C-alpha positions, 0 to 999 in steps of 0.5 A: 500500500502506498504511503498515505493510502487507505482501503476504500471500504471497511468490511467483514467476512464470515467464512474465514479468519484473516492473519496479517504479517507485516513485511515492510513499512507499517499499516494501521489496521482498525478492527471493530474500531480499535486501531492496531499498527502492524510493522515488519515481523508483527502479526495480527489475527482478524476473527470472522465477522469483525469489521476491519480496514487498514490505512498507511498513515506513514510516509513510506510504502508498506507491504503485508502478507494476508493469509485467509483460513480456510483458503476460500478467497482466490485471486479472482477477487483481487483481479476484479477489485484491481480493475475497479480501482484502475477504472477510477483513475485515482478518483473514487471507485464505483462503490456499488460495483465494488460492493457487488464484487465483495459480496460475491466473494463472501466479504460484507462491506461495512454500512 
């Protein structure tokens, strides 16, 4: 995630847990309203059903590894979201279409 970047939509997922492992820089994950910073070598587990999102409030790009258990979220989800973000050309993404993609892949956008 680029420095200053933000996730477009907070969300939850009922079908799997998500474990985040920090690789570079730091991301601030907000889980059920509680912010947690994750930097290199640090890990965080997001339980099923917890509303969460992440931001990079730092001045350097950040990378993290996300592992979903069970592994039911495939690469098609990320390809579809990337296409929506690219179509926005740096502006606001089409939130209705983004929500449809999320729901189709078992992710519930936060209201």
